[in-house]
C-alpha positions, 0 to 999 in steps of 0.5 A: 843424824848418824844412821838416819837411813837405817831401819829402826826396829823394836824387839817387841817380845822384850819391850812388851813381854806380856801383861804385867811383865809376864812371859806370854809374848816370848812363849807365843801365847800373849793375848791378841789385844796386848799384841795389837796395842803394843804394835799400835804404840810402836807405830805412834812413836814415829821412830820405828819402821821395823819390828822383831817378833817371835812365834805366835802359837795361835794361827788366827792371831798370827794371821791377824798380826801379820795383817797389822804388820802389813798395814803399817808397812813394817820390815818384819824380823822373825826371831827364833832365839826365844824358841831356842832358849825357852826350849819348850818341853826340852825336846831339843838338846841345848847344843841345838843346831851345833850339836855333834850328835847328828840326830840332835842336830837334825831335830834342832834344824827341823825346829828352825825350819818350822819357825822359818815357815812361820816367818814366811807366813807372816811376811818376815824379811829376816830370820834370826837364830842362835848357835846353841850352847858351847860344849866347852874345853874340858876335853880340849878344843876338839869338841868345840871345833866339831860343834863349829863344823856342825853349825856350819852344816846346819846354817847351810841347810837353813840357807838352802831351805830359805832359798826353796821358800823364796821360790815358793813365795815368789820373793824378789828379795831373799830372806836374810838369814842372821845368826846372833852372837851371844856370850859363852858364859854359863856360870849364871842363869842370866848368861847364855853360854853359846858357841858363837860367841866371840867375834873372831870366831863369828867372823870365821864362820861368816867368811865360810858361809858368806864368802866361800859358800856364797850365801850372800843373804847370810850375816850376823847380828851384834848386840851392844849389851853382849859386848860386855859379856863376850870374851876371848880371854879375860877382857870383854870385847870393845867397840872395835869388834864392829870393824872386824865384823863389818862385812858380815853384819846384817843387823845390830841391837842397841841394848844394855847389860849389867856386869856387876855380879852383886846386882840383882839384874846381873848379866844379859837382862836388857835393862833400861838404857838409863839403868844406874848400874848398866854397862852402856854409858852415853859415851859408849853408846855414842862410840858404838854408833860412831863406829857403825857410821864409820864402817858405813853400816847399812843394816837395821838398828834394833832396840832390845830393852826390857822393863823390870819391876814396876817399869812401864814398857812405853817408858823404857822404849821412850828412854831408849829412843831418847838415849839413841837420838842424843848419841846419834846427833853428836858431832863426832858420831856424825863425822865418821871419816871411816876408811876415806883417805884424801889423796892430794896427788890424785887431785893435783898430779905431778904432771900438772904441778910441774907445769907450773915450774915449766911456765915460770921458766918459759913464760914468766910474764903470764903471772902479771898478766893474770894479776891484771886481767882477773875479775875482782869482787865488788865491795863492800862484801855483803856476806860473811867470808870464808878465806884460806890462810896459806902464809905459814912456810914464809915464817919458817913453819912447815909442821902439821901435827907431828910431821915437821915438814908436811907443808914443805911439800909444795905439791901437797900444799898447793894441791890442797889450796886449789882443792878448796879454792876452786869451789864457790863456797870459798871466798878467797885466799890470803897468802905470800907472793910465791904461792899467789904467783903459783895460783896465777900460773895454774889458773892461766894454764887451766884456762888455756886448756879449756877450763874456767878461771878459779880466781875470778871474783875471789878475794885475794889478800897479800901477806906482808910481814913474815920476818919473825922467823919461828924459833929465832931469838928475834922472832918478835922483830917481825919485818916486812919480807913478803908483799909491800902494800904498794906491790899488793895494789900494783897486782890488784889484790884486794887487801893486805894481811899483817900481824903483830904479837905482844910479848911484854914479859921478855926482852922481845917486848921492844921488838913487839912494839917495833912491829906494831909501828910497822903495822900502823904504817901499813894500815895508813897505806892501805887507807891511802889505797882504799884497800882492807887491812887484815890485822892478826893481833895476838897476845903470846907467851914464850915457852920451851916449844916457842911462842904460844897464844894466850887463849884468854879473852881478857888478854885478847880484848886488850890486844884488840884495843891496840890493833884497832887504834893503829894508823890514822883510821880504822875504816878498813881494818879487819881483825883475824883472831882465835876463838876463845871462851867468853867470845861474846865479850871479845866481839863486843870489844870492837866495832870492826869486823872479825874473822876467826882464825883456825889455829894449829892442825889437830887432824880433827876438824870437828872441834874447830867447826864447833868453835866456829859455830859459837864464834859466828854466833857471838856477834854480828861483827864476826864476819867469817873466818880465815883458816889455814893448817887446821882445815887444809890438813884435816887428818885423812879428810878431804880439805874441800869437804871440810871447808864446805862444812865450815861454809854451812856455818859461815854462810848459812848459819847452820848448826855444827851438826848439819855442817858435819853431815854436809861435810860427810856427804861431799868427801872426794867429789870432783877429784878430776878437776884438773884432768884437762891439764893432764891431756895437754902434753905441750906448753903453748908456743911463746915468742923467743926473747931476744938478747936486746930485750934482756 
């Protein structure tokens, strides 16, 4: 689950505001039994390991509650915001610690220092506060800028005071000093009208305090409910604000607000997460958590919700937990690529890539030697298979997404292939002679440099018919232009992959039937040689952009019927087909083993991972997948990490959620696999070929 390791806290004085939903907890006057009962409930949820509390006026009750916090090992945050907002007896100016009246500012800072004393007294590890009201812009920006500078001065003084207190209490970890950002709206009683304020100004302040002044324990608290009330112009902020604030976030709040001015709970009222008119939808909550996950947020996640009317505190807390868990468990939320960028050239540098060319020129014989000497996997295959498909360029296909030539960069292509092939989670590869030869050369060079073979015990499948060039008027006339079955056997490969597409709607129909006949002949040859025939049978239709697969279970079932009837027996026939809706019916249309294909690259592997989970679960004859562009080119992600995630589904029958979590944990690992080849400066000496041998 996303943010699984982050602390989870509850703002106690909001969720449990006082008996019969009074305000005694926020005022610091709640009965001790009420406070204890609320803490006992929080502990029993099993969800929270932190709490956020505020002032408790009675020293004895405060001491007793501190002992209870310690007993349950809660991470305690002291929240001074209620003290500032309630402003008991109106002793402090509304501008609070950002007041440009120096006397008022000092008084406000002194009040927060008293709160800090209480925070240390109860063992709190974080101290939260707000900025004070915004002076507005009626007289231009001068007052607001002066208030900003006053706030800087106040925060510096609080940080200095906290440092003294840390020393006094002999604390190993410094108190977190955290400013919460609020709205600047002042037109309604439920708005807070605070100076800080918009995220761009909050970041500016944090840059000064944290980066320039080097108060590393200072940071910001961003509240999801405030996002809809924070404006720097006409529009409210978006989730992307978290990316801007990321380096300075100590804490965040999950909360809900109401933006409908006709609603009686309009504003910053922290309504329940299921409030019908709440601004935070399940989609927004998921996007919020996803963004926190992407920026690798390490701080605490606080829940600030409040019962209204006849709601029970316990109910709104449980609703908030359920809403959060539902959002945090979503696949897209956990995928969280963040700033990661896979760099193929780091894994397979130019120097290593060009060693392949050099070896092909000087030592061509090592290709067949590697074919002959490699260790083959024993048959029958007693587990599901995860195979790479790398045959697209041979059919005039080099596009990945919007890039028309990405697979045309052979260094990138071979680098991504071997990135995946070197790991044990990948069972093998299906490809054309040129790429298979490159793998043989690279494998030999790697062994000669001291490494272990990465093709031993892998399943190597030769691709056959690639003559149906994409875009050709004769595309359905798919001739055998890559391996012949005889050559596959000669090279000790483990199987032959072939393909036919059925187009019965155009003049290409006769070419479809001719291709089917060729495939049938190859199936017979595979049977003669006792190797597997991997057939990719696809129903297609012609569009302006070329042929596309008919992603219809009925069409696929009919096409499978043609495929399994080819040749003299279906004994060694495997099928490679796409996942479609109602795949359970597709799986039941044949007794032959099925491999799922990946399809075109979308740059978003989570969709295909979900489909694979559904496909693998559709029937026991669905025995794995054979994937190409979709997972070799998963956007900015690491293709091996993506394949490792897929392996969890294919080999371990894990859920897509766990697969994505495993994916995220393995990005960028073992990138120096071929480093031993970088240290090898010279090619091994080889015997000169005499003219008589030519």
